[in-house]
C-alpha positions as CSV (number, residue, x, y, z in Angstrom):
1,X,63.7,91.6,107.6
2,X,67.0,92.6,105.9
3,X,67.1,91.9,102.2
4,X,70.4,91.3,100.5
5,X,70.5,93.1,97.2
6,X,72.5,91.5,94.4
7,X,70.7,92.9,91.4
8,X,71.1,96.3,89.6
9,X,68.6,98.9,90.4
10,X,66.6,100.6,87.7
11,X,66.1,99.8,84.0
12,X,68.6,102.4,82.9
13,X,71.5,100.7,84.5
14,X,70.8,97.1,83.9
15,X,72.8,97.0,80.7
16,X,76.1,98.4,82.0
17,X,76.1,97.8,85.7
18,X,77.7,94.4,85.4
19,X,80.7,96.0,83.8
20,X,81.7,97.9,86.9
21,X,81.0,95.9,89.9
22,X,83.4,95.5,92.8
23,X,85.0,92.1,93.0
24,X,84.1,89.6,95.7
25,X,87.4,89.1,97.6
26,X,89.7,92.0,97.1
27,X,89.7,95.7,96.1
28,X,91.2,94.8,92.8
29,X,91.6,91.7,90.8
30,X,94.2,91.5,88.0
31,X,92.6,90.7,84.7
32,X,92.7,87.2,83.4
33,X,95.3,87.0,80.7
34,X,93.4,84.3,78.8
35,X,89.9,85.5,78.9
36,X,88.0,86.3,75.7
37,X,85.2,88.2,77.4
38,X,84.6,91.9,76.6
39,X,85.1,94.2,79.6
40,X,81.6,95.8,79.3
41,X,79.8,92.5,79.3
42,X,81.7,90.2,81.7
43,X,80.3,90.1,85.2
44,X,83.5,91.0,87.1
45,X,84.4,93.7,84.6
46,X,88.1,92.9,84.9
47,X,88.5,91.0,81.6
48,X,89.9,92.2,78.4
49,X,88.3,91.7,75.0
50,X,90.0,88.9,73.1
51,X,93.8,89.1,73.5
52,X,93.9,92.9,73.2
53,X,97.2,94.2,74.4
54,X,98.8,90.7,74.6
55,X,102.4,90.1,73.7
56,X,104.4,87.0,73.6
57,X,106.8,88.8,75.9
58,X,104.2,89.6,78.5
59,X,104.9,88.4,82.0
60,X,102.5,87.9,84.9
61,X,102.5,90.2,87.9
62,X,105.4,89.9,90.2
63,X,104.9,88.6,93.7
64,X,104.9,91.3,96.3
65,X,107.9,91.2,98.6
66,X,109.8,89.0,96.2
67,X,110.8,91.0,93.1
68,X,108.5,94.0,93.5
69,X,110.5,97.3,93.6
70,X,108.5,98.4,96.7
71,X,110.4,95.8,98.7
72,X,113.7,97.7,98.7
73,X,112.7,100.7,100.7
74,X,111.4,98.5,103.6
75,X,113.8,95.6,103.5
76,X,115.7,96.9,106.5
77,X,112.6,96.2,108.7
78,X,113.0,92.5,108.1
79,X,115.5,92.6,111.0
80,X,114.5,95.8,112.8
81,X,114.5,94.6,116.4
82,X,117.1,96.7,118.1
83,X,118.3,95.3,121.4
84,X,120.0,97.6,123.9
85,X,122.8,96.9,126.2
86,X,121.7,99.8,128.4
87,X,120.0,98.8,131.6
88,X,116.6,100.0,132.6
89,X,118.3,102.1,135.2
90,X,120.5,103.7,132.6
91,X,117.6,104.4,130.3
92,X,115.6,105.9,133.2
93,X,118.5,108.1,134.1
94,X,118.8,109.3,130.5
95,X,115.1,110.0,130.3
96,X,115.3,112.1,133.5
97,X,118.2,114.0,132.1
98,X,116.3,114.7,129.0
99,X,113.2,115.8,130.9
100,X,115.4,118.3,132.9
101,X,116.2,120.2,129.7
102,X,114.2,123.4,129.4
103,X,114.1,123.4,125.6
104,X,111.6,120.7,124.4
105,X,108.0,122.0,124.9
106,X,105.4,119.8,126.5
107,X,102.4,118.5,124.6
108,X,100.2,120.9,126.5
109,X,102.4,123.8,125.4
110,X,102.3,122.6,121.9
111,X,98.5,122.3,121.9
112,X,98.3,125.8,123.4
113,X,100.5,127.3,120.7
114,X,98.5,125.4,118.0
115,X,95.2,126.7,119.3
116,X,96.6,130.3,119.3
117,X,97.5,129.9,115.6
118,X,94.4,128.1,114.3
119,X,91.5,129.6,112.5
120,X,88.1,129.4,114.1
121,X,87.1,126.6,111.8
122,X,90.3,124.6,112.6
123,X,89.7,125.0,116.4
124,X,86.2,123.5,115.9
125,X,87.5,120.4,114.1
126,X,87.5,118.0,117.0
127,X,84.2,119.0,118.5
128,X,82.6,118.9,115.0
129,X,84.0,115.4,114.5
130,X,82.1,114.2,117.6
131,X,78.9,115.8,116.3
132,X,79.3,114.5,112.8
133,X,79.3,118.0,111.3
134,X,81.7,120.5,109.7
135,X,84.3,119.9,107.0
136,X,84.4,116.3,106.0
137,X,87.2,114.1,107.4
138,X,88.2,110.4,107.1
139,X,88.1,110.5,110.9
140,X,84.3,110.9,110.9
141,X,82.3,107.9,112.1
142,X,79.0,109.9,111.8
143,X,78.3,112.3,109.0
144,X,75.5,114.8,109.4
145,X,77.1,117.8,107.6
146,X,75.3,120.4,109.7
147,X,73.1,120.7,112.8
148,X,69.9,120.6,110.7
149,X,70.3,116.8,110.4
150,X,69.7,114.5,113.4
151,X,71.5,111.3,114.2
152,X,68.2,109.4,114.8
153,X,67.2,110.2,111.2
154,X,70.3,108.6,109.6
155,X,69.2,105.9,107.1
156,X,72.6,104.8,105.8
157,X,75.5,102.9,107.3
158,X,78.6,102.5,105.1
159,X,81.2,99.8,105.8
160,X,84.4,101.0,104.2
161,X,88.1,100.2,104.5
162,X,90.0,101.5,107.5
163,X,93.0,102.8,105.6
164,X,91.0,104.6,102.9
165,X,92.7,102.5,100.2
166,X,89.7,100.9,98.5
167,X,88.6,102.5,95.2
168,X,85.2,101.0,95.3
169,X,84.7,102.5,98.8
170,X,85.9,105.8,97.4
171,X,83.3,106.1,94.7
172,X,80.5,105.4,97.2
173,X,82.1,107.8,99.6
174,X,82.3,110.6,97.0
175,X,78.6,110.0,96.1
176,X,77.4,110.2,99.6
177,X,79.3,113.4,100.2
178,X,78.3,115.0,96.9
179,X,74.6,114.3,97.6
180,X,75.1,115.2,101.3
181,X,73.2,112.2,102.5
182,X,73.8,111.7,106.2
183,X,75.4,108.3,107.1
184,X,77.3,106.3,109.7
185,X,80.7,104.8,109.0
186,X,82.0,101.5,110.2
187,X,85.6,100.8,109.2
188,X,86.7,97.4,108.1
189,X,90.2,96.1,107.4
190,X,91.2,94.9,104.0
191,X,92.7,91.4,104.0
192,X,96.1,92.7,102.9
193,X,96.5,94.6,106.2
194,X,94.3,93.0,108.8
195,X,91.5,90.7,109.8
196,X,87.8,91.3,109.4
197,X,85.4,90.9,112.4
198,X,83.0,88.0,112.4
199,X,80.1,90.4,112.7
200,X,81.0,91.8,109.2
201,X,81.6,88.4,107.5
202,X,78.2,87.4,108.7
203,X,76.8,90.4,106.9
204,X,79.1,89.9,103.9
205,X,80.3,86.3,103.6
206,X,82.9,87.2,100.9
207,X,84.4,89.9,103.1
208,X,84.3,92.4,100.2
209,X,83.8,96.1,100.8
210,X,82.1,98.4,100.5
211,X,78.8,97.3,102.1
212,X,75.9,99.6,102.9
213,X,72.7,99.3,104.9
214,X,70.0,101.6,103.5
215,X,66.6,101.7,105.2
216,X,67.3,98.3,106.6
217,X,68.3,96.7,103.3
218,X,71.9,95.5,102.8
219,X,73.7,96.2,99.6
220,X,76.9,94.2,98.8
221,X,78.2,95.9,95.7
222,X,79.5,99.4,95.2
223,X,77.3,100.2,92.2
224,X,74.2,98.8,93.8
225,X,74.9,101.2,96.7
226,X,75.3,104.2,94.4
227,X,72.1,103.6,92.4
228,X,70.2,102.9,95.6
229,X,71.3,106.2,97.0
230,X,70.1,107.9,93.7
231,X,66.7,106.1,93.9
232,X,66.0,106.5,97.6
233,X,67.1,110.1,98.1
234,X,65.5,111.9,95.1
235,X,65.6,115.2,97.0
236,X,69.4,115.3,97.0
237,X,71.7,116.4,94.1
238,X,71.0,114.2,91.0
239,X,74.0,112.3,89.9
240,X,72.2,110.6,87.0
241,X,70.9,112.8,84.2
242,X,71.1,113.5,80.5
243,X,71.5,111.1,77.6
244,X,71.2,107.5,78.8
245,X,73.1,106.1,75.8
246,X,76.0,108.5,76.5
247,X,76.1,107.3,80.1
248,X,76.3,103.7,79.0
249,X,79.0,104.5,76.5
250,X,81.1,106.4,79.0
251,X,80.9,103.7,81.7
252,X,81.8,101.1,79.1
253,X,84.9,103.3,78.3
254,X,85.7,103.4,82.0
255,X,85.9,99.6,82.1
256,X,87.9,99.5,78.9
257,X,90.4,101.9,80.4
258,X,90.5,100.0,83.6
259,X,91.2,96.7,81.8
260,X,94.1,98.2,79.7
261,X,95.6,99.7,82.9
262,X,95.4,96.5,84.8
263,X,97.1,94.5,82.0
264,X,100.0,96.9,81.8
265,X,100.4,97.6,85.5
266,X,100.6,93.9,86.4
267,X,102.7,92.8,83.4
268,X,106.0,93.6,81.7
269,X,105.6,95.1,78.3
270,X,107.3,93.5,75.3
271,X,109.8,95.2,73.0
272,X,107.0,96.5,70.8
273,X,105.4,98.4,73.6
274,X,102.0,96.8,72.9
275,X,100.6,97.3,76.4
276,X,101.8,100.9,76.6
277,X,100.3,101.7,73.2
278,X,97.0,100.0,74.1
279,X,96.7,102.0,77.4
280,X,97.6,105.3,75.8
281,X,95.2,104.7,72.9
282,X,92.4,104.0,75.4
283,X,93.3,107.0,77.5
284,X,93.1,109.1,74.4
285,X,89.6,107.9,73.9
286,X,88.8,109.3,77.3
287,X,90.6,112.5,76.3
288,X,88.5,112.9,73.2
289,X,85.3,112.2,75.2
290,X,86.1,115.0,77.6
291,X,87.2,117.3,74.8
292,X,83.8,116.9,73.2
293,X,81.9,118.3,76.2
294,X,81.5,122.0,76.9
295,X,81.4,123.3,80.4
296,X,83.5,122.9,83.6
297,X,85.3,119.8,82.5
298,X,83.2,116.9,83.9
299,X,82.2,114.0,81.7
300,X,78.6,115.3,81.4
301,X,79.5,119.0,81.1
302,X,79.0,121.5,83.9
303,X,77.7,119.1,86.6
304,X,79.4,116.2,88.3
305,X,77.6,112.9,87.6
306,X,77.8,109.2,88.4
307,X,80.2,108.9,85.5
308,X,82.7,111.1,87.3
309,X,82.3,109.1,90.5
310,X,83.0,105.9,88.5
311,X,86.1,107.2,86.8
312,X,87.6,109.1,89.8
313,X,89.1,106.3,91.9
314,X,90.8,104.7,89.0
315,X,92.0,107.7,87.1
316,X,93.5,108.9,90.4
317,X,95.3,105.6,90.8
318,X,96.4,105.5,87.2
319,X,98.0,108.9,87.5
320,X,100.1,107.6,90.4
321,X,100.9,104.1,89.3
322,X,101.7,104.7,85.7
323,X,104.2,107.3,86.7
324,X,105.8,105.2,89.5
325,X,105.9,101.8,87.7
326,X,106.0,102.8,84.0
327,X,107.3,106.3,83.8
328,X,104.2,107.7,82.1
329,X,103.0,111.1,83.3
330,X,99.3,111.7,83.0
331,X,98.6,114.4,85.6
332,X,100.7,117.6,85.3
333,X,101.0,120.8,87.2
334,X,99.6,124.1,85.9
335,X,101.4,125.4,82.9
336,X,103.1,122.1,82.0
337,X,102.6,120.6,78.6
338,X,100.7,117.3,78.3
339,X,99.2,115.0,75.8
340,X,96.1,114.8,78.0
341,X,94.8,118.4,78.5
342,X,91.2,117.5,78.9
343,X,91.9,114.7,81.4
344,X,93.9,117.3,83.4
345,X,91.1,119.7,83.2
346,X,88.8,117.0,84.5
347,X,91.2,116.5,87.5
348,X,91.1,120.3,88.1
349,X,87.3,120.2,88.1
350,X,87.1,117.3,90.5
351,X,89.5,119.0,92.8
352,X,87.1,121.9,93.3
353,X,84.6,119.4,94.9
354,X,84.8,119.0,98.7
355,X,83.5,115.5,98.2
356,X,86.6,114.6,96.1
357,X,89.1,116.6,98.2
358,X,88.0,114.6,101.2
359,X,88.7,111.2,99.6
360,X,91.8,112.0,97.5
361,X,95.0,110.2,98.2
362,X,98.6,111.0,97.3
363,X,100.9,109.1,94.9
364,X,103.1,107.6,97.7
365,X,100.1,106.0,99.4
366,X,98.7,104.6,96.2
367,X,102.0,103.3,94.9
368,X,102.4,101.4,98.2
369,X,98.8,100.2,98.6
370,X,98.2,99.0,95.1
371,X,100.7,96.0,95.0
372,X,99.3,94.2,98.0
373,X,95.8,94.6,96.6
374,X,96.7,93.4,93.2
375,X,99.3,90.7,94.1
376,X,102.1,92.8,92.6
377,X,102.9,95.6,90.1
378,X,105.6,95.4,87.5
379,X,108.3,98.1,87.2
380,X,109.7,99.1,83.8
381,X,112.9,101.0,82.9
382,X,112.7,104.8,83.1
383,X,110.5,104.9,86.2
384,X,113.4,105.2,88.7
385,X,113.6,109.1,89.0
386,X,109.8,109.2,89.6
387,X,110.0,106.5,92.2
388,X,112.7,108.4,94.0
389,X,110.7,111.6,94.1
390,X,107.5,109.8,95.2
391,X,109.4,107.9,97.9
392,X,110.9,111.1,99.3
393,X,114.4,110.4,98.2
394,X,114.8,113.4,95.9
395,X,115.9,116.8,97.4
396,X,112.8,118.8,98.2
397,X,110.3,115.9,98.1
398,X,110.5,115.0,101.8
399,X,113.3,117.4,102.8
400,X,113.3,121.1,103.7
401,X,112.7,123.3,101.8
402,X,109.9,121.4,100.1
403,X,109.8,121.8,96.3
404,X,106.7,123.0,94.6
405,X,104.7,120.1,93.0
406,X,107.6,117.8,94.1
407,X,109.6,119.2,91.2
408,X,106.7,118.6,88.8
409,X,106.2,115.0,89.7
410,X,102.9,115.5,91.6
411,X,100.8,118.7,91.6
412,X,100.4,120.2,95.0
413,X,97.0,120.7,96.6
414,X,96.3,124.4,96.8
415,X,93.1,123.9,98.8
416,X,95.0,122.3,101.6
417,X,98.1,124.5,102.1
418,X,100.2,123.1,99.3
419,X,101.2,126.4,97.7
420,X,103.9,128.9,98.8
421,X,102.5,131.3,101.4
422,X,99.9,128.8,102.6
423,X,102.3,126.2,104.2
424,X,101.1,127.1,107.7
425,X,97.7,125.6,107.0
426,X,99.4,122.2,106.3
427,X,101.8,122.5,109.2
428,X,98.9,123.2,111.6
429,X,97.0,120.2,110.3
430,X,100.1,117.9,110.8
431,X,100.6,119.1,114.4
432,X,96.8,118.8,115.2
433,X,96.8,115.2,114.1
434,X,100.0,114.2,115.9
435,X,99.4,116.1,119.1
436,X,95.8,114.9,119.5
437,X,96.9,111.3,119.6
438,X,100.5,111.6,120.6
439,X,100.6,108.7,123.1
440,X,99.4,106.1,120.6
441,X,101.5,107.6,117.8
442,X,104.7,107.3,119.8
443,X,103.9,103.7,120.6
444,X,103.2,103.0,117.0
445,X,106.4,104.7,115.8
446,X,108.5,102.6,118.1
447,X,107.5,99.5,116.2
448,X,110.3,100.6,113.9
449,X,112.8,99.7,116.7
450,X,110.6,96.8,117.9
451,X,109.8,93.3,116.8
452,X,108.1,92.3,113.6
453,X,104.6,91.0,114.0
454,X,103.1,87.5,113.3
455,X,101.3,86.6,111.2
456,X,102.5,89.0,108.5
457,X,100.2,90.7,106.0
458,X,100.8,91.4,102.3
459,X,100.9,95.2,102.7
460,X,104.5,96.3,103.7
461,X,103.1,99.4,105.2
462,X,101.0,97.4,107.6
463,X,102.2,95.3,110.5
464,X,99.3,95.3,113.1
465,X,100.9,92.7,115.3
466,X,104.3,94.3,115.6
467,X,105.7,94.9,119.1
468,X,106.7,98.4,120.0
469,X,110.1,99.0,121.6
470,X,109.2,100.5,125.0
471,X,112.7,101.6,125.6
472,X,112.6,103.9,122.6
473,X,109.3,105.6,123.5
474,X,110.5,108.4,125.8
475,X,113.1,109.5,123.3
476,X,110.7,109.4,120.3
477,X,108.2,111.4,122.4
478,X,110.8,114.1,122.9
479,X,111.7,114.4,119.3
480,X,108.1,114.4,118.1
481,X,107.5,117.3,120.4
482,X,110.5,119.1,118.9
483,X,109.2,118.3,115.4
484,X,105.8,119.7,116.2
485,X,107.3,122.8,117.8
486,X,109.3,123.4,114.6
487,X,106.2,123.0,112.5
488,X,104.6,125.8,114.5
489,X,107.7,128.0,114.9
490,X,109.0,130.9,112.8
491,X,112.4,130.6,114.6
492,X,114.3,127.9,112.8
493,X,117.5,128.7,114.8
494,X,115.9,128.1,118.1
495,X,114.5,124.7,116.9
496,X,118.0,123.8,115.7
497,X,119.5,124.6,119.0
498,X,116.8,122.6,120.8
499,X,117.4,119.4,118.9
500,X,121.1,119.8,119.0
501,X,121.0,120.0,122.8
502,X,118.8,116.9,123.1
503,X,120.7,114.8,120.6
504,X,124.1,115.8,122.1
505,X,122.9,114.7,125.5
506,X,121.8,111.3,124.1
507,X,125.0,110.7,122.3
508,X,127.0,111.5,125.4
509,X,125.0,109.5,127.9
510,X,123.3,106.8,125.8
511,X,125.6,106.1,122.9
512,X,124.7,104.8,119.5
513,X,121.9,102.5,120.7
514,X,119.5,105.3,121.7
515,X,120.3,107.2,118.6
516,X,119.7,104.2,116.4
517,X,116.4,103.1,117.9
518,X,115.0,106.7,117.9
519,X,116.0,107.2,114.2
520,X,114.5,103.8,113.2
521,X,111.3,104.8,115.0
522,X,111.0,108.1,113.2
523,X,111.7,106.5,109.9
524,X,109.0,103.9,110.5
525,X,106.5,106.7,111.3
526,X,107.5,108.8,108.3
527,X,107.0,106.0,105.9
528,X,103.5,105.2,107.2
529,X,101.8,108.6,107.1
530,X,98.8,107.7,105.0
531,X,96.8,110.1,102.8
532,X,93.9,110.8,103.3
533,X,93.6,108.5,106.3
534,X,95.9,110.5,108.6
535,X,96.0,113.9,106.9
536,X,96.0,115.6,103.5
537,X,99.0,115.5,101.2
538,X,100.5,119.0,102.0
539,X,100.4,118.2,105.7
540,X,101.8,114.7,105.1
541,X,104.7,116.2,103.1
542,X,105.4,118.8,105.9
543,X,105.4,116.1,108.6
544,X,107.6,113.7,106.6
545,X,110.1,116.5,105.8
546,X,110.3,117.6,109.4
547,X,110.7,114.0,110.6
548,X,113.6,113.8,108.1
549,X,115.1,116.9,109.6
550,X,115.1,115.2,113.0
551,X,116.5,112.0,111.5
552,X,119.2,113.9,109.8
553,X,120.3,115.5,113.1
554,X,120.4,112.0,114.7
555,X,122.5,110.7,111.9
556,X,125.2,113.4,112.1
């Protein structure tokens, strides 16, 4: 019989577990602006003590797609259906003319070139995915780590979100990977971007994720899952150790920081800057806690612990959202001055862990996925330049040549080909992901020139019911092949000649309509490359920049 677990596990955690439970209906819930409960004691963990940080000028969160600044970049898709006056015969003729060109390589040729450039580990990526082994990937549906583990011995099934947006799923994901516990993965949509299957809602009536089944027992809260993993797999790396009182204190601080972040992110600060001061003051408490510990930079010293797993998803999202919406920089690149050196040292330590590297997202993905989860985020003056860089509108952010650390806005990922001299790692990753699934990706991209779906979902990056423009698909396919060829090529001149030849033909034979629907499709794809779901950040930047190169040629 399956037992539904709703209580904390273990005496040690009974006093602070209620302070950090995942909410019942969404990945985040904005804090009540009228609650008097303390964040460490309230069951949901999303309340602020008394009226801390309140201001008479405070406004509630803006409604997504009404006044939220994220609307502007995507407003053109409200009327994106591009009709064509070209007949099917004319389109077929143009497609045949394009196919007659010798320049664009086939997908088989691209895969062959890719294989010749890949490392042995990269060449094994797909076969390892099917076996559940090798380097961790969001594409895994079975995780065995190596061939010493057998699928029939797997005791854990994790239900996590399909887009890798959910912070509560992320902390469980990190824990499983750090402890190297074999597990199966079932991906479930969040409500802001899709429907949940009835089989899941029978298991979890609220629809909340994550959910885990461990040894036949169902756990419905992220922290219950983490502590069950610690209890039931004692032979794996311990994540709970040291002073119990210190652990309670740090987890209480994590909830306090979360609360101050939520208040400010979903509200407009008053003229006195009360919310900013409150958040920075709490973040400085975290800074001092990290400064007081010797070792590699983790909260408990040399070893990663449950405390790091609890902080990681939210500090990661704070670094992105506070910069994008409030203009406050927390995370800096090496050598840059900061008021939070210990917090940055902690990020550096976390980024050495394969368990964290696997789950880490980029600023762009976070700044687009947070508002639909929260019901809106509030922009304040001074954030504009950071928004432009994160959204790829600044030279070098999503344009060639790419700037290091996005001009200091977001540190590059050295472990994934983000540093000069290592770009080929990221380029190969981008080509691998696109070429492996090119037919579906072409169809997906052509939603940009197709019809908006119904019903709509809250996440502007998601439109699962959109209708792809079939007329655009042959042309998008050609340019994606050109883009992938450029990513693998050392001959920029040849790639320029190839795309010029193709686009010149289209302009001559197909007119503005073919150019417009192809450009819209590439823009749609560019703006929806998700990290880590689709690829790691350096690969995503390379792909976005090279798509912009193609879009630029179309627009000339």
